[in-house]
DOTIDREN-995942 format. One record per residue: x, y, z of N, C-alpha, C, O in turn; residue in three letters. Coordinates in steps of 0.001 Angstrom, whole numbers, padded with zeros to 6 digits, always signed. Each point is the difference from the previous one (the first is absolute). Example, Ala and Ser with C-alpha at 12.3 -4.5 7.8 and 13.67 -1.06 7.14 Angstrom:
+013190-005690+007800-000890+001190+000000+000900+001200+000000+001036-000019+000665ALA-001386+001069-001385+000820+001190+000060-000770+001090+000730+000509+001108+000169SER
# end
This chain:
+016162+033695+003711+000180-001303-000641+000601+000198-001377-000445+000874-000744UNK+001439-001658+000393+000677+000129-001290-000423-001137-000910+000073-001166+000387UNK-000518+001497-001600-000393-001003-000984+001041-000024-001100+000356+001050-000535UNK+000125-002196+000197+001001-000133-001057-000587-000829-001128-000640-001026+000230UNK+000867+001486-001450-000451-000728-001174+001220-000388-000816+000918+000796-000199UNK-000929-001985-000250+001133-000509-000791-000412-000111-001457-001137-000341-000328UNK+002105+000641-000538-000277-000113-001420-000433+001337-000574+000570+001042+000321UNK-001582-001083-001172-000446+001169-000742-000836+000909+000871-000184-000256+001190UNK-000317+001310-001784-000843+000990+000675-001276-000674+000489-000596-000804-000716UNK+000183+001128+001918-001192-000666+000555-001221+000203-000879-000223+001077-000553UNK-000546-002120+000444-001242+000078-000773-001125+000455+000911+000172+000108+001215UNK-001346+000162-001824-001163+000398+000794-000366-001096+001001-000392+000294+001129UNK+000516-001539-001536-000339-001106+000901+000942-000045+001189-000440-000211+001130UNK+001765+000413-001374+000948-000043+001102-000231+001131+000967+000187-000175+001205UNK-000591+001338-001697-000309+001126+000912-001222-000321+000850-000049+000362+001175UNK-000922-001028-001751-001205-000355+000774+000344-000977+001108-000497+000096+001122UNK+001383-001062-001479+000421-000964+001013+000757+000693+001110-000193-000315+001174UNK+001054+001256-001529+000775+000731+000993-000899+000795+000926+000217+000042+001211UNK-001221+000585-001788-000928+000784+000826-000742-000891+000989-000243+000389+001142UNK-000114-001592-001598-000692-000930+000877+000901-000447+001149-000457-000129+001136UNK+001740-000108-001430+000960-000392+001018+000148+001097+001039+000036-000288+001196UNK+000050+001540-001628+000146+001116+000924-001216+000111+000894+000123+000209+001207UNK-001302-000351-001801-001238+000098+000784-000054-001060+001082-000334+000290+001149UNK+000663-001526-001520-000060-001092+000976+001067+000175+001069-000231-000316+001167UNK+001405+000820-001561+001069+000198+000968-000381+001053+001022+000259-000162+001193UNK-000879+001250-001661-000371+001090+000899-001203-000339+000868-000108+000481+001128UNK-000800-001311-001651-001234-000292+000713-000007-001374+000637-000994-000402+000606UNK+002117-000336-000740+000036-001373+000487-000315-000106+001473-000757-000879+000409UNK+001332+001770+000405-000235-000072+001438-001456+000210+000326-000556-000711+000837UNK-000072+001674-001482-001417+000269+000234-000863-001171-000397-000940-000321+000727UNK+001203-000330-001828-000785-001150-000433+000124-001133+000997-000983-000660+000336UNK+002196+000442+000134+000210-001073+000949-000748+000280+001287-000605-000910+000567UNK+000630+002166-000084-000687+000354+001226-001496-000217-000132-000651-000470+000933UNK+000108+000813-002092-001421-000191-000230-000361-001464+000047-001034-000384+000545UNK+001920-000452-001137-000269-001436-000011-000001-000568+001410-000814-000859+000338UNK+001765+001364+000502+000090-000515+001358-001205+000398+000841-000381-000718+000924UNK-000224+001871-001246-001121+000466+000792-001338-000522-000490-001026+000212+000647UNK+001028-000899-001797-001250-000535-000535-000354-001289+000711+000804-000932+000006UNK-001991+000847+000600-000368-001231+000726-000032-001205-000911-000355+000105-001174UNK+000725-001248+001715-000060-001230-000775-001453-000374-000261-000859+000166+000866UNK+000594-000673-002068-001360-000376-000346-000436-001261+000727-001193-000257+000163UNK+002182-000532+000274-000356-001267+000641+000104+000059+001515-000581-000840+000687UNK+001311+001815-000151+000162+000076+001451-001268+000527+000650-000554+000991-000475UNK+000079-001610+001529-001211+000482+000666+000264+001287+000745+001110+000237+000477UNK-002132+000594-000378+000126+001219+000763-000048-000339+001480-000881-000734+000449UNK+001831+001271+000305+000023-000248+001430-000066+001319+000735+000674+000950-000399UNK-001462-000853+001460-000132+001246+000725+001270+000329+000757+000747-000899+000386UNK-000497+002182-000170+001151+000434+000742-000471+000653+001290-001106+000536+000067UNK+001960-000587+000966-000336+000658+001244-001151-000682+000713-000127-001224-000008UNK-000713+002053+000628-001091-000520+000815-001361+000164-000649-001017-000056+000691UNK+000970+000254-001982-001275+000231-000671-000232-001040-001089+000938-000591-000535UNK-002197+000388+000226-000408-000853-001110-000948+000794-000879-000701+000881+000497UNK+000661-001169-001785-000977+000666-000863-001407-000400+000401-000192-001093+000533UNK-000800+001944-000774-001378-000334+000367-000452-001302-000655+000403-000323-001118UNK-001240-000411+001828-000535-001253-000519-001513+000099-000081-000661+000306+000992UNK+000118-000562-002164-001452-000009-000174-000511-001419+000186+000430-000925-000689UNK-001349+000768+001624-000530-001320+000318-001512+000003-000137-000690+000791+000642UNK+000184-001676-001477-001439-000179-000172-000323-001481+000084+000893-000837+000131UNK-002168+000525-000206-000407-001407+000029+000480-000759-001232+000062-001230+000009UNK+000280+001966-001074+000399-000644-001252+001505+000014-000234+000457-000454-001049UNK+000329+000967+002005+001445+000020-000176+000530-001425-000163-000333-000892+000780UNK+001152+000696-001794+000501-001348-000311+001265-000326+000792+000673+000887+000525UNK-000371-002176-000456+001248-000516+000578+000193+000436+001452+001102+000382+000395UNK-002167-000440+000392+000075+000425+001395+000386-001140+000937-000368-001156-000210UNK+001114+001513+001243+000245-000878+001127-000290+000833+001246+000768+000900+000342UNK-001861-001197+000324-000448+000763+001161+000243-000817+001265-000407-001158+000092UNK+001070+001771+000873+000288-000675+001261-000779+000687+001114+000119+001209+000198UNK-000925-001995+000533-000791+000575+001078+000254-000748+001295+000450-001146-000003UNK-000745+001813+001110+000256-000544+001326-001302-000358+000692-000967+000761-000051UNK+000940-001936+000706-001169-000311+000807+000231+000490+001426+001058+000555+000294UNK-002029-000751+000596+000117+000530+001353+001048-000724+000831+000346+000458+001089UNK+000167-001588-001585+001060-000730+000701+001394+000416-000452+000997-000439+000572UNK-000926+001292-001605+001293+000428-000502+000557-000876-001093+001158+000156-000387UNK-001966-001086-000124+000444-000868-001096-000238+000686-001335-001006+000685-000186UNK+001937-000873-000741-000100+000592-001324-000770-000933-000934+000167-001218+000045UNK-001004+001802-000885-000737-000741-001013+000174+000717-001330+000300+001194-000034UNK-000487-001919-001054+000167+000600-001320-001282-000154-000822-000743-000972+000136UNK+000518+001960-000986-001144-000011-000906+000429+000674-001297+001034+000665-000055UNK-001838-000845-000983+000347+000573-001295-000962+001099-000442+000257+000692-000985UNK-001360-000531+001710-000971+001036-000342-000455+000698+001270-000116-000641+001045UNK-000150+001964-001114-000477+000712+001194-001240-000638+000606-000147-000023+001222UNK-000740-000492-002054-001226-000601+000507+000219-001258+000806-000907-000437+000710UNK+002103-000169-000799+000287-001226+000736+000510+000266+001417+000161-000933+000787UNK+000093+002203-000462+000495+000348+001334-001184+000177+000945-000913+000764-000315UNK+000894-001444+001462-001129+000112+000937-000220+001436+000477+000946+000780+000113UNK-002179-000451+000160-000352+001358+000414+000781+000429+001239+000436+001148+000084UNK-000255-002046+000870+000665+000354+001249+001491+000260-000166+000643+000502+000921UNK-000085-000835-002079+001450+000127-000197+000357+000934-001151+001100-000089-000546UNK-002009+000979+000170+000204+000816-001195+000650+001360+000267+000315+000733-000937UNK-000113-000398+002218+000520+001336+000299+001432+000186-000503+000330+001040-000570UNK+000514-002046+000780+001398+000065-000434+000326-001290-000742+000087-001071+000601UNK+000090+001187-001908+000284-001149-000855+001205+000331-000864-000004+000991-000729UNK+001027-001818+000813+001182+000256-000828-000299-000348-001452-000653-001003-000290UNK+001144+001852-000623-000290-000163-001422+001300-000188-000772+000925+000805+000112UNK-000868-001863-000885+001110-000228-000926-000596-000272-001373-000873-000854-000151UNK+001350+001582-000840-000328-000308-001392+001175-000809-000522+001096+000534-000171UNK-001315-001806-000082+001112-000917-000254+000784+000311-001268+001101-000518-000187UNK-001654+001358-000688+000724+000393-001205+000726+001327+000184+000588+000523-000946UNK-000626+000027+002165+000611+001302+000279+000940-000149+001192-000440-000450+001058UNK+001732+000814-001191+000938-000170+001112-000246+000969+001149+000467-000242+001113UNK-001188+001332-001355-000264+000956+001070-000841-000637+001090-000938-000747-000277UNK+001283+001051+001518-000759-000535+001124+000469-001343+000490-000657-000606+000846UNK+001775+000119-001348+000523-001297+000440+001317+000141+000743+000629-000998+000354UNK-000209+002241-000116+001254+000242+000707-000224+000448+001424-000852-000535+000710UNK+001638+001537-000295-000094+000474+001385-001288+000758+000256-000504+000003+001123UNK-000040+000644-002160-001256+000729+000118-001086-000793-000715+000213-000480-001113UNK-001379+000338+001747-001069-000821-000564-001290+000815-000104-000171+001017+000673UNK-000727-001491-001534-001320+000602-000143-000977-000665+000969-000003-001222+000151UNK-000822+002036+000501-001038-000524+000891-001302+000732-000315-000049+001229+000022UNK-001005-001992-000314-001277+000579-000426-001055-000133+001090+000037-000910+000828UNK-000982+001854-000858-001198-000067+000834-001140-000433-000915-000472+000777-000830UNK+000037-002019+000987-001031-000557-000884-001406+000157+000563-000946-000586-000526UNK+000797+001371+001593-001331+000159+000584-000902+000877-000872-001214-000194-000052UNK+001828+001154-000625-000780+000902-000849+000786+000303-001262+001229-000069-000012UNK-001944+000402-001043+000661+000427-001225-000682+001251-000517-001177+000243+000269UNK+001943+000555-001025-000514+001262-000489-001009-000179-001121-000260-001107-000470UNK-000300+002247+000060-000972-000040-001093+000614-000504-001292-000698-000512-000875UNK+002022+000663+000763+000699-000492-001193+000327-001487+000100+000623-000560-000902UNK-001045-000088+002007+000245-001431+000154+001363-000350+000553+000368-001175+000031UNK+000400+002179+000412+001351-000248+000497+000014-000055+001523-000725+000733+000674UNK+001568-001620-000151+000204-000109+001433+001154+000908+000422+000916+000256-000780UNK-000972+000226+002022+001086+000824+000531+001215-000882+000276-000113-001034+000658UNK+001273+001446-001164+001235-000760+000177+001058+000911+000608+000256+001089-000514UNK+000355-001530+001599+001093+000730+000621+001251-000871-000018-000031-001125-000498UNK+001125+001640+001037+001234-000778+000092+000465-000060+001447-000312+000877+000806UNK+001055-001916-000495+000664-000121+001295+001225-000871-000204+000149-000638-001042UNK+000716+000609+002023+001171-000856-000126-000404-001457+000203-001010-000297+000637UNK+001806-000588-001183-000265-001429+000175+000028-000365+001485-000789-000829+000454UNK+001707+001456+000304+000091-000285+001431-001290+000380+000715-000458-000735+000875UNK-000139+001880-001236-001257+000421+000615-001122-000980-000328-000837-000303+000850UNK+000826-000188-002085-001023-000969-000395+000141-001297+000786-000982-000544+000504UNK+002225+000054-000404+000231-001234+000747-000387+000156+001465-000463-000947+000636UNK+000660+002166-000104-000300+000239+001402-001491-000126+000289-000390-000367+001109UNK-000441+000668-002096-001446-000153+000193-000346-001436+000371-000777-000242+000924UNK+001357-000702-001648-000251-001406+000300+000641-000421+001308-000582-000778+000756UNK+001801+001296-000475+000690-000378+001229-000780+000451+001230-000069-000722+000995UNK-000515+001911-001063-000775+000507+001143-001211-000891+000281-000291-000313+001155UNK-000408-000090-002206-001187-000833+000201+000378-001390+000495-000705-000578+000827UNK+001807+000040-001326+000439-001318+000472+000411+000049+001466-000237-000951+000745UNK+000854+002059-000330+000413+000132+001398-001223+000013+000914-000003-000649+001046UNK-001023+001380-001437-001229+000032+000797-000589-001401+000118-000421-000415+001079UNK+000394-000310-002195-000548-001361+000018+000819-000904+000910-000562-000762+000786UNK+001895+000842-000886+000852-000864+000814-000114+000333+001477+000072-000892+000846UNK-000250+002168-000530-000181+000389+001400-001282-000619+000563-000034-000457+001143UNK-001010+000451-001961-001271-000591+000447+000147-001502+000198-000458-000547+001003UNK+001102-000120-001964+000206-001447+000103+000837-000344+001230-000295-000955+000718UNK+001349+001752-000485+000877-000260+001145-000755+000177+001311+000214-000758+000946UNK-001091+001750-000883-000761+000253+001227-000994-001125+000280-000313-000282+001157UNK-000180-000356-002213-001002-001050+000158+000618-001382+000183-000683-000940+000409UNK+001969+000818-000710+000656-001308+000082+000127-000437+001454+000330+000824+000853UNK-000582-002102-000544+000138-000489+001384+001457-000008+000435+000894-000284-000797UNK-000666+000592+002043+001352-000007+000547+000452-001439+000216-000763-000805+000534UNK+001969+000469-000929+000482-001375+000227+000188-000273+001480+000458+000869+000742UNK-000810-002077-000305+000136-000364+001404+001452-000160+000396+000866-000258-000836UNK-000614+000415+002128+001377-000091+000484+000559-001402-000182+001209-000185-000136UNK-002121-000826+000133+000473-001374-000121-000030-000510-001425+000230-001181-000263UNK-000523+002106-000665-000052-000424-001406+001385-000418-000455+000988+000685+000266UNK-000929-001784-000935+001286-000482-000464+000544+000870-001123-000760+000483-000840UNK+002073-000281+000824+000618+000804-001051-000038-000762-001308+000252-001205-000012UNK-000563+001878-001100-000031-000695-001283+001381-000476-000399+001016+000575+000390UNK-001004-001616-001159+001290-000518-000453+000676+001013-000897-000647+000870-000582UNK+001947-000997+000481+000778+000938-000811-000433-000028-001449-000090+001047-000641UNK-000179-002235+000113-000415-000113-001395-001354+000665-000229-000189+000696-000998UNK-000766-000909+001930-001331+000582-000153+000054+001510+000115-000706+000709-000718UNK+001555-000207+001633+000099+001437+000194+000620+000680-001201-000481+001052-000421UNK+001519-001609-000135+000702+000632-001118-000650-000277-001341+000157+000776-000942UNK-000895-001891+000850-000623-000353-001269+000975-000560-001014-000324-000123-001182UNK+001524-000219+001645+001024-000498-000917-000260-001469-000331-000072-000820+000915UNK-000070+000460-002195-000147-001413-000361+001345-000712+000096+001053+000630-000091UNK-001099-001936+000274+001268-000742+000036+000481-000237-001433-000681+000357-000961UNK+001845-000953+000836+000607-000160-001329-000834-000897-000902-000078+000239-001205UNK-000542-001259+001765-000832-000890-000814-001189+000759-000585-000343-000183-001168UNK-000286+001033+001980-001128+000793-000486+000448+000971-001080-000705+000198-000990UNK+001869+000405+001175+000502+000941-000993+000249-000684-001343-000234+000589-001055UNK+000705-001823+001101+000229-000722-001252-001323-000246-000720-000072+000093-001225UNK-000976-000409+001991-001309-000199-000608-000562+001330-000512-000577+000063-001086UNK+000751+000990+001875-000539+001311-000384+000702+000589-001210-000572+000826-000711UNK+001813-001247+000472+000759+000544-001132-000642-000363-001337+000272+000631-001021UNK-001131-001660+001039-000678-000395-001235-001268+000825-000257-000609-000102-001065UNK+000224+000912+002046-001228+000794-000116+000322+001343-000654+001009+000631+000316UNK-001875-000208-001228+000161+001283-000677-001106+000946+000444-001171-000377+000033UNK+001546+001607+000308-000971+000998+000442+000197+001288-000779+001131+000389-000292UNK-002231+000274-000044+000027+001302-000667-000733+000998+000891-001129-000250+000422UNK+001773+001376-000141-000609+001053+000808-000312+001188-000894+000898+000570-000620UNK-002166-000197+000553-000422+001191-000732-000185+001122+001023-000799-000123+000929UNK+001540+001215-001105-000076+001081+000972+000565+001284-000558-000036+000241-001207UNK+000563+000586+002103+000578+001284-000384+001155+000309+000938+000091-000560+001093UNK+000796+001459-001529+001204+000288+000779-000310+000605+001359+000769-000180+000944UNK-001891+000901-000826-000338+000670+001255-000774-000898+000963-000298+000410+001122UNK-000027-001614-001545-000868-000895+000777+000835-000827+000983+000676-000946-000406UNK-000718+001296+001692+000790-000716+001002-000412-001469+000131+000879-000858+000072UNK-002181+000529-000039-000369-001417+000067+000545-000814-001169+000248-001198+000136UNK-000063+001847-001286+000581-000702-001155+001439-000409+000306+000410-001123-000292UNK+000352+002044+000882+001387-000312+000363+000050-001036+001124+000869-000872+000012UNK-001813+000974+000936-000048-000981+001092-000284-001398-000545+000598-000980+000442UNK-001516+000897-001407-000335-001297-000595+001207-000591-000724+000268-001198+000096UNK+000451+002045-000816+001191-000473-000717+001045-000538+000979+000563-001074-000211UNK-000310+001832+001284+000997-000421+000975-000402-001316+000670+000846-000863+000236UNK-002118+000714+000066-000473-001216+000680+000114-001215-000921+000440-001068+000426UNK-000835+001232-001684+000095-001111-000941+001450-000420-000220+000300-001190-000096UNK+000592+002167+000018+001413-000333-000190+000552-000699+001238+000851-000883-000111UNK-001336+001275+001293+000435-000673+001225-000435-001460+000003+000690-000863+000543UNK-001834+000596-001153-000473-001375-000111+000763-000789-001060-000112-001224-000069UNK+000884+001925-000754+000758-000661-001051-000700-000052-001342+000443-000709-000903UNK-001541+001456+000757-000788-000019-001234+000651+000875-001069+000596+001030+000316UNK-000708-001435-001572+000475+000787-001133-001034+001096-000290-001131-000308-000378UNK+001506+001580+000552-000947+001118-000064+000293+000904-001192+001150+000341-000277UNK-002223+000038-000425+000083+000999-001064-000908+001171+000365-001170-000198+000327UNK+001703+001414-000382-000787+001201+000300-000431+000670-001300+000772+000070-000956UNK-002000+000416+000927-000506+000728-001160-000703+001270+000478-000964-000057+000763UNK+001469+001209-001229-000529+001298+000414-001139+000397-000931+000217+000230-001190UNK-001426-000150+001729-001165+000297-000833-000078+001460-000386-000787+000368-000872UNK+001596+000479+001510+000063+001400-000406+000938+000187-001177-000269+000790-000906UNK+001359-001515+000928+001012+000168-001030-000286-000816-001258+000489+000338-001077UNK-001263-001390+001199-000220-000904-001138-001485-000210-000259-000718-000530+000848UNK+000264+000949-002024-001395-000235-000387-000261-001489-000163-001095-000483+000289UNK+002110-000242-000755-000151-001446-000176-000211-000676+001350-000814-000916+000114UNK+001546+001365+000914-000159-000576+001331-001390+000299+000548-000628-000860+000617UNK+000153+002074-000842-001330+000368+000490-001077-000841-000695-000944-000466+000640UNK+001097+000278-001957-000974-000803-000738+000029-001454+000463-001042-000648+000106UNK+002236+000145+000167+000160-001385+000468-000660-000183+001365-000692-000988+000242UNK+000920+001972+000657-000620-000070+001318-001526+000070-000106-000713-000746+000671UNK+000229+001644-001516-001443+000162-000174-000639-001286-000508-001077-000385+000455UNK+001734-000271-001388-000515-001255-000546-000114-001061+001084-000996-000720+000064UNK+002017+000619+000793-000013-001005+001060-001068+000318+001048-000677-000903+000491UNK+000526+002184-000149-001014+000380+000978-001406-000238-000546-000895-000428+000729UNK+000711+000707-002014-001306-000231-000618-000357-001476+000038-001154-000368+000221UNK+002158-000475-000439-000246-001448-000026-000470-000531+001350-000719-000997+000060UNK+001130+001670+001040-000407-000471+001329-001051+000913+000629-000321-000132+001181UNK-000212+001063-001985-001069+000874+000475+000422+000969+001076-000768+000269+000924UNK+001997+000273-001024+000501+000904+001036+000387+001356-000559+000972+000587+000474UNK-001682-000065-001453+000318+001305-000563-000157+001080+001068-000866-000085+000871UNK+001733+001114-000959-000026+001074+000973+000704-000365+001295-000150+000688+001009UNK+000923-001779-001037+000673-000462+001197+001218+000861+000301+000446+000792-000831UNK+000089-000968+002058+001162+000768+000423+001284-000647-000518-000009-001133-000481UNK+001111+001873+000590+001307-000558-000319+000774-000188+001300-000214+000739+000961UNK+001103-001713-000925+000442-000822-001109-001006-001076-000399-000806-000462+000808UNK+000881+000083-002076-000681-001194-000487+001105-001030-000235+000951+000261-000736UNK-001080-001418+001359+001076-000996-000027-000508-001283-000649-001007-000574+000416UNK+001730+000141-001443-000308-001254-000677+001042-001026+000437+001170+000092-000371UNK-001607-001072+001165+000901-001053+000478-000439-001316-000614-000943-000638+000468UNK+001631+000249-001508-000344-001259-000667-001424-000043-000516-000615-001066-000036UNK+000077+002224-000368-001361+000058-000512-001037+000385+001042-001146+000287-000345UNK+001533-000279+001615-000886+000437+001080+000126+001520+000134+001095+000517+000224UNK-002219+000198-000362+000019+001455+000035-000351+000487+001401-001071-000303+000526UNK+001989+001060+000067-000213+000608+001312-000071+001511-000159+000752+000583-000781UNK-001641+000041+001511-000140+001456-000034+000417+000546+001357-000574-000365+001026UNK+001579+001243-001026+000557+000484+001252+001025-000977+000545+000109-001131-000473UNK+000644+001581+001477+001052-000840+000567-000384-000490+001381-000205+000789+000923UNK+000112-002107-000794-000213-000661+001279+000999-001143+000083-000073-000928-000807UNK+001004+000961+001753+000997-001073+000088-000620-001385+000066+000494-000934-000633UNK-001585+000792+001401-000635-001307+000109-000539-000490-001331+000189-001161-000364UNK-000875+002061-000376-000556-000389-001293+001101-000308-001005-000125-000924-000803UNK+001209+001705+000849+001120-000231-000914+000656-001348+000290+000293-000757-000925UNK-000061+000452+002202+000622-001276+000370-000861-001178-000442+000516-000995-000509UNK-001831+001110+000704-000897-001086-000392+000016-000200-001509-000012-001134-000478UNK+000040+002248-000285+000022-000102-001460+001304-000616-000481+000011-000770-000960UNK+001090+001109+001629+001292-000575-000376+000011-001501+000264+000473-000772-000834UNK-000989+000352+001986-000044-001437+000314-000861-000760-001003+000326-001123-000386UNK-001437+001750-000037-000889-000657-000957+000630-000082-001386-000298-000914-000769UNK+001181+001884+000448+000574+000056-001349+001229-000877-000165+000333-000398-001116UNK+000348+000091+002226+001243-000757-000149-000282-001498-000155-001059-000507+000369UNK+002051-000164-000929-000094-001441-000202+001099-000699+000761+001094+000547+000139UNK-001351-001728+000354+001052-000711+000733+001215-000250-000880-000103-000164-001216UNK+001250+000143+001869+001244-000269-000733-000040-001418-000581-000518-000937+000608UNK+001073+000827-001777+000146-001322-000629+001301-000633+000480+001085+000531-000239UNK-001203-001667+000914+001196-000632+000564+000647-000917-001019+001022-000623+000290UNK
# end
């Protein structure tokens, strides 16, 4: 590097400045590389590959969202280990809502049946697909039992009308339903939540989805509504249709709530 000075003989100050310029020029690449490799203070840490950092879970862990399965394969949510029923404590999904770990492809699953002398529960990891499959397997068993017990339709039974079979409302009903507002509290992995959304939209209802895993505000809002109707510890989806709170997805219950919430057209 060539340094040129104009005018008189360089002073002590000009030599110091020159030395600083040379240092920065020679070390500039290294400084930049260090800056690029320094983690952002605001960016959340995200796991790489198929592993997650260990998670310590105790009865006092804050900001918990615990998802447990009943024997029918339905998902339920709780905020404390003590709120999970004894029969459903073997495999419980754990999300710490202030921590992004465990909300992606790999999730935390705890065994709440026993805890160590240090008060910690055993926590393992599995893929989200494996977790979802636990519920799917139990639902399949339940549906097989229901199907086996269902009476066989008679040969002379009349075929249902096209409208009744498809569940499609006519245009007049859709215009009335368009005035109804519904909020679905659920999670991205919850199939009944997506089914409820699709059904409400088919009815023509204005639907808003709120993910209780991604939003603490949504979880608090859902909890407040469930507390008001005495349904804490209920399963998801939780559906608010014009102020009527439904727990779980039932097409019949949803249709009835929509009819009750809508108002006749003003002619």
